[in-house]
C-alpha positions in Angstrom: 28.5 -29.1 -18.6 25.8 -27.4 -20.5 22.1 -28.1 -20.3 22.2 -28.5 -24.1 25.4 -30.6 -24.1 24.3 -33.5 -22.0 22.1 -36.0 -23.8 20.0 -36.7 -20.7 19.7 -33.0 -19.9 21.3 -33.0 -16.5 21.6 -29.8 -14.6 25.1 -28.6 -13.8 26.1 -29.9 -10.3 28.6 -28.3 -8.0 31.7 -30.3 -6.9 32.3 -30.5 -3.2 34.5 -27.7 -1.7 38.1 -28.6 -1.0 38.2 -29.1 2.8 41.9 -28.2 3.2 42.5 -25.2 1.0 40.8 -22.0 0.1 38.7 -21.8 -3.0 37.3 -18.9 -5.2 33.6 -19.0 -5.8 31.7 -16.6 -8.1 28.0 -16.1 -8.1 25.4 -14.3 -10.2 22.0 -13.1 -8.8 19.8 -12.2 -11.8 16.9 -10.3 -10.4 14.1 -8.1 -11.8 15.6 -5.0 -10.2 19.3 -5.6 -10.2 21.9 -8.1 -11.4 24.7 -8.8 -8.9 28.0 -10.6 -9.5 30.1 -11.5 -6.4 33.4 -13.2 -6.3 34.4 -14.6 -2.9 37.3 -16.5 -1.3 36.1 -19.4 0.8 38.6 -20.5 3.4 38.1 -23.7 5.6 37.3 -22.7 9.1 37.3 -24.6 12.4 34.0 -25.6 13.9 32.5 -22.7 15.8 29.5 -21.7 18.0 28.8 -18.9 15.6 27.0 -20.1 12.4 28.0 -23.7 13.2 26.7 -25.0 9.9 29.4 -23.2 7.9 32.5 -25.1 7.0 34.2 -22.1 5.3 34.6 -18.5 6.1 33.7 -16.2 3.2 35.5 -13.0 2.1 34.0 -11.1 -0.8 36.9 -9.9 -3.0 34.9 -8.5 -5.9 31.4 -7.2 -6.4 29.5 -5.6 -9.4 25.9 -4.7 -9.6 23.8 -3.2 -12.4 20.2 -2.1 -12.8 18.5 -5.0 -14.3 17.1 -4.9 -17.8 15.1 -7.6 -19.7 13.9 -9.4 -16.6 10.2 -9.3 -15.8 8.8 -10.9 -12.6 11.9 -13.0 -12.4 11.4 -14.3 -15.9 13.9 -13.5 -18.7 12.0 -11.4 -21.3 14.8 -10.1 -23.4 18.0 -12.2 -23.9 20.1 -9.4 -25.3 19.3 -7.0 -22.6 20.0 -9.5 -19.8 23.3 -10.6 -21.5 24.6 -7.0 -21.6 23.8 -6.4 -18.0 25.4 -9.7 -16.9 28.6 -8.7 -18.8 28.7 -5.4 -17.1 28.2 -6.8 -13.6 30.7 -9.6 -14.1 33.2 -7.2 -15.5 33.0 -4.9 -12.5 33.4 -7.7 -10.1 36.4 -9.1 -12.0 38.1 -5.8 -12.0 37.6 -5.3 -8.3 38.9 -8.9 -7.5 41.7 -8.6 -10.0 41.0 -12.0 -11.6 38.8 -13.4 -14.4 36.1 -16.0 -13.9 34.7 -18.5 -16.3 31.9 -20.1 -14.4 29.2 -19.0 -11.9 26.6 -20.3 -9.5 23.3 -18.7 -10.7 19.9 -18.2 -8.9 16.6 -19.3 -10.2 13.3 -17.5 -9.4 11.4 -18.3 -12.6 10.0 -21.6 -13.9 7.2 -21.9 -11.4 9.1 -23.4 -8.5 7.4 -26.4 -7.0 8.1 -28.3 -3.8 7.1 -32.0 -3.4 7.9 -34.6 -0.8 8.5 -38.2 -2.0 8.6 -41.1 0.4 10.2 -44.4 -0.3 10.9 -47.5 1.8 13.2 -50.6 1.4 13.2 -53.9 3.2 16.2 -54.5 5.5 15.2 -57.9 6.8 16.4 -57.1 10.4 19.9 -56.2 9.3 21.8 -53.1 10.1 21.6 -50.1 7.8 24.6 -49.9 5.4 25.7 -47.1 3.1 24.3 -49.1 0.2 20.9 -49.3 1.8 20.9 -45.5 2.1 21.8 -45.2 -1.6 19.0 -47.6 -2.5 16.3 -45.8 -0.5 17.4 -42.4 -1.7 17.5 -43.6 -5.3 14.0 -45.1 -4.9 12.7 -41.7 -3.7 14.6 -39.8 -6.4 13.2 -41.9 -9.2 9.6 -41.1 -8.2 10.4 -37.4 -8.7 11.7 -37.7 -12.3 9.6 -35.7 -14.8 10.2 -34.8 -18.4 8.8 -31.3 -18.2 10.6 -30.2 -15.0 14.1 -30.3 -13.8 15.2 -31.0 -10.2 17.0 -28.0 -8.7 17.4 -29.5 -5.2 16.6 -32.8 -3.6 17.2 -33.1 0.1 16.5 -36.1 2.4 14.6 -34.4 5.2 14.3 -37.4 7.5 14.6 -41.1 7.7 12.4 -43.6 9.4 13.1 -47.1 10.8 10.1 -49.5 11.2 7.8 -46.5 11.1 9.7 -44.5 13.7 10.2 -41.1 12.1 12.6 -38.3 12.6 15.8 -40.3 12.4 18.6 -38.0 11.2 21.3 -40.6 10.4 20.2 -44.3 10.4 23.6 -45.7 9.4 24.5 -48.8 11.5 21.1 -48.9 13.2 19.0 -52.2 13.0 15.5 -52.5 11.6 13.2 -54.2 9.1 12.1 -51.3 7.0 14.1 -48.2 6.2 12.2 -45.2 4.9 13.1 -41.7 3.7 11.2 -38.5 3.1 12.8 -36.6 0.2 12.1 -32.9 -0.4 12.4 -32.2 -4.1 12.3 -28.7 -5.6 11.7 -28.5 -9.3 11.4 -25.8 -12.0 10.2 -25.9 -15.6 13.1 -26.7 -18.0 12.6 -23.9 -20.6 13.1 -21.3 -17.9 16.4 -22.9 -16.8 17.5 -23.3 -20.4 16.9 -19.5 -21.1 18.8 -18.7 -17.9 21.8 -20.7 -18.9 21.6 -19.3 -22.5 22.0 -15.8 -21.1 25.1 -16.7 -19.1 26.6 -18.7 -22.0 26.0 -15.7 -24.4 28.2 -13.7 -22.0 30.9 -16.3 -22.5 30.5 -17.9 -19.1 29.3 -21.3 -18.0 26.9 -22.2 -15.2 28.5 -24.1 -12.4 25.3 -24.8 -10.5 21.7 -23.5 -10.1 20.2 -22.6 -6.8 16.6 -21.7 -6.1 16.4 -18.0 -4.9 14.4 -18.9 -1.8 17.0 -21.4 -0.7 19.8 -19.0 -1.2 18.2 -16.1 0.6 17.2 -18.3 3.5 20.8 -19.6 3.8 22.1 -16.0 4.1 19.4 -14.4 6.3 18.5 -17.1 8.9 20.5 -17.8 12.1 21.2 -21.4 13.1 18.4 -21.6 15.8 15.8 -20.5 13.2 17.0 -23.1 10.7 16.9 -25.8 13.4 13.6 -25.0 15.1 11.6 -24.1 12.1 11.3 -20.7 10.4 10.2 -19.2 7.1 12.3 -16.7 5.1 10.4 -14.4 2.8 12.5 -12.7 0.2 10.7 -9.7 -1.2 12.4 -8.8 -4.5 11.4 -6.4 -7.3 9.4 -8.8 -9.4 8.9 -11.9 -7.3 8.5 -12.8 -3.6 9.8 -16.2 -2.6 9.2 -18.2 0.5 11.5 -20.9 2.0 10.8 -23.0 5.1 13.6 -24.5 7.0 13.4 -27.1 9.9 16.0 -29.4 11.5 18.8 -27.7 9.6 17.3 -28.3 6.1 15.2 -26.7 3.5 11.8 -28.4 3.7 9.6 -26.3 1.4 9.9 -23.4 -1.1 7.5 -21.3 -3.2 7.4 -18.2 -5.2 4.7 -15.6 -6.1 4.9 -13.2 -9.0 4.5 -10.0 -6.9 7.2 -7.7 -5.6 8.3 -4.1 -4.9 8.1 -3.2 -8.6 4.4 -3.8 -8.5 4.1 -1.2 -5.8 6.0 1.3 -8.0 3.9 0.7 -11.1 0.7 1.1 -8.9 2.0 4.5 -7.8 3.0 5.5 -11.3 -0.6 4.7 -12.6 -2.4 6.0 -9.6 -0.5 9.3 -9.5 0.1 9.5 -13.2 3.9 10.0 -12.9 6.9 8.3 -14.4 8.2 5.0 -13.1 11.5 6.5 -11.7 9.6 9.3 -10.0 7.1 6.7 -8.5 10.1 4.7 -7.2 11.5 7.7 -5.5 8.1 8.6 -4.0 7.7 5.0 -2.7 11.2 5.1 -1.0 10.9 8.6 0.5 7.2 8.8 1.3 5.7 5.3 1.0 4.7 3.4 4.1 2.9 0.1 4.8 1.3 1.7 7.9 -1.5 4.2 8.2 -0.4 7.4 10.0 -2.7 10.2 11.1 -0.2 12.9 9.9 -0.4 11.5 6.4 -3.6 13.4 5.7 -2.1 16.8 6.5 1.3 16.2 4.7 1.1 17.3 1.1 3.7 16.0 -1.4 4.3 17.1 -4.9 4.2 14.6 -7.8 6.3 15.3 -10.9 4.1 15.3 -14.1 4.5 12.6 -16.7 4.9 14.9 -19.8 8.1 16.4 -21.2 6.5 19.8 -21.4 8.1 22.4 -19.1 4.7 24.1 -18.6 3.3 21.0 -16.9 3.0 21.8 -13.2 3.6 19.1 -10.6 0.4 17.9 -8.9 0.0 18.0 -5.1 -1.5 15.1 -3.2 -1.8 14.2 0.5 0.9 11.7 1.6 -2.0 9.5 2.7 -2.9 8.7 -0.9 0.7 7.4 -1.6 0.5 5.2 1.6 -3.0 3.9 0.6 -1.7 2.8 -2.8 1.4 1.2 -1.3 -0.6 -0.5 1.5 -3.1 -2.1 -0.9 -0.4 -3.9 -2.8 1.7 -4.8 0.2 -1.4 -6.3 2.0 -2.3 -8.2 -1.1 1.2 -9.7 -1.3 1.4 -10.6 2.4 -2.1 -12.2 2.3 -1.0 -14.3 -0.7 2.1 -15.4 1.2 0.0 -16.2 4.3 -2.3 -18.3 2.2 0.6 -20.1 0.5 2.2 -21.0 3.8 -1.2 -22.2 5.1 -1.8 -24.3 2.0 1.6 -25.8 2.0 0.9 -27.6 5.3 4.1 -26.3 6.8 2.4 -23.6 8.9 3.0 -25.5 12.2 6.7 -26.0 11.3 7.1 -22.2 10.6 5.6 -21.6 14.1 5.9 -18.0 15.1 9.0 -17.1 13.3 9.3 -15.2 10.0 12.3 -13.4 8.6 11.8 -10.8 5.8 14.6 -10.1 3.5 15.2 -8.8 -0.1 15.2 -5.2 -1.3 11.5 -4.6 -1.0 11.5 -5.6 2.7 13.1 -2.2 3.4 9.8 -0.3 2.9 8.8 1.7 5.9 6.4 -0.1 8.2 6.7 -3.4 6.4 7.6 -5.5 9.5 4.6 -4.2 11.4 2.2 -4.9 8.5 3.7 -8.4 8.1 3.3 -9.0 11.9 -0.4 -8.1 11.6 -1.2 -10.0 8.5 0.9 -13.1 9.0 0.2 -13.1 12.8 3.8 -14.0 13.6 7.0 -12.5 14.9 8.8 -10.8 12.1 12.4 -9.5 11.8 14.3 -8.1 8.9 17.1 -10.4 7.8 20.4 -9.2 6.4 23.1 -11.4 5.0 25.1 -12.9 7.9 28.7 -14.1 8.3 30.4 -12.6 5.3 33.4 -10.2 5.3 34.5 -7.7 2.7 31.0 -6.5 1.7 30.9 -2.8 0.9 28.5 -0.9 3.1 26.0 -0.6 0.2 25.8 -4.3 -0.1 25.2 -5.2 3.5 21.4 -4.8 3.4 18.7 -7.3 2.8 18.7 -6.6 -1.0 22.0 -8.7 -1.2 20.8 -11.8 0.7 20.3 -13.9 -2.4 23.8 -13.1 -3.7 25.4 -13.9 -0.4 23.3 -17.1 -0.1 24.7 -18.3 -3.4 28.2 -17.9 -1.8 27.1 -20.0 1.2 25.5 -22.7 -0.9 28.6 -24.7 -1.9 29.0 -25.5 1.8 25.6 -27.2 2.0 25.6 -28.7 -1.5 26.7 -32.1 -0.3 23.4 -32.4 1.7 21.7 -33.1 -1.6 21.1 -36.3 -3.3 20.5 -36.7 -7.0 19.0 -39.8 -8.6 21.2 -41.2 -11.3 19.9 -41.7 -14.8 22.2 -44.7 -15.3 21.7 -46.4 -12.0 25.4 -45.9 -11.2 26.4 -43.7 -8.3 29.6 -41.9 -7.3 30.1 -41.1 -3.7 32.1 -38.0 -3.0 33.3 -37.7 0.5 33.2 -34.3 2.2 34.1 -33.1 5.6 30.5 -32.5 6.8 28.6 -34.9 8.9 26.1 -35.4 6.1 28.7 -36.2 3.5 28.1 -40.0 4.1 24.5 -39.6 3.3 24.5 -36.8 0.9 25.9 -38.9 -1.9 26.0 -36.9 -5.1 24.2 -39.6 -7.0 25.9 -38.7 -10.2 24.7 -37.2 -13.4 21.1 -36.3 -12.8 17.9 -37.3 -14.6 
């Protein structure tokens, strides 16, 4: 279903995973630095102590990644360039998997992601809560969130209340007078989503579902205890840094800032007057987010920008490189700290932060983050997926792996119906009763 095809402009929604047989899922992570296509086989698995939220085990059977072109700070800047990179990445993944795909789950970083919480209540009159009451209260919350300029990416009931008692996970069959729900709704601007879908359609593929980048990377990099007790995942990409906050097993807040690893690279290229690719190499080899006394003594050579063979490389102390890197990293981390503070979710995040994404691999970054965010920090790599080549096991691939995990939690979501009619699709998860896919959105 295309964004352009449906009269009421509903986003494509995933169908629930078959609970008895295996299923092939293909995903596309369109980033500012790279574009990754992954094809995976999801096989139903028995409940387990390890990653208990997962209903399926994931084996990656095909992967293709290409240097990104035409994406700037997470926003599509050149349709033709993105289309050709998407084709190359998909083609490589298809060849490795030995099959062709026609639709994909795609990530969204652009469109000024915005998190809001909507609260709605309905009167029960002292009766027990029935499935219909849940539908009604979810629909009431959903309708508050409908806007013409923004599309809903995710809408998750984060908690129910009965007669003012909050924190009820599943009120079904309980008695009360007033049933309430808090609904976390994550939206993005429609034009950004249209352009994203257009890119994929131009490569002769369709979009099966759209997932916010912070949600995907959090799903891949956080362990169950973190998701349950409250934790923030910070995905530091090339052009954007995204934040997701999880608590009680659900995504409760998400945000994105337009700063990433590529900004560090361009700062170096300007400050040392060298080419972008040379600046990238200097950042990876010599850059550090931590001051070091030896940096003043170490001298490194910087290749010149010109094509002229007579141009000699310049020599600078390594401390200069670190100072440039540190200034931008500190700015980014301070921005994230302020965003978490402003969101009101700071107490829920508590002392736990997980850094992931390609730019999180910079030397000294966890230490700098610990100092600025004043929290425990670890680097998160994608968890619980087999078949990844060694090069794809690092934090740079968290979003792509998270898109693979997403179909297993898609039935937690609730979508308000434009028509007032709902379809209930059962699933095998404990939330399937509540997470009615309230059909055809907006």
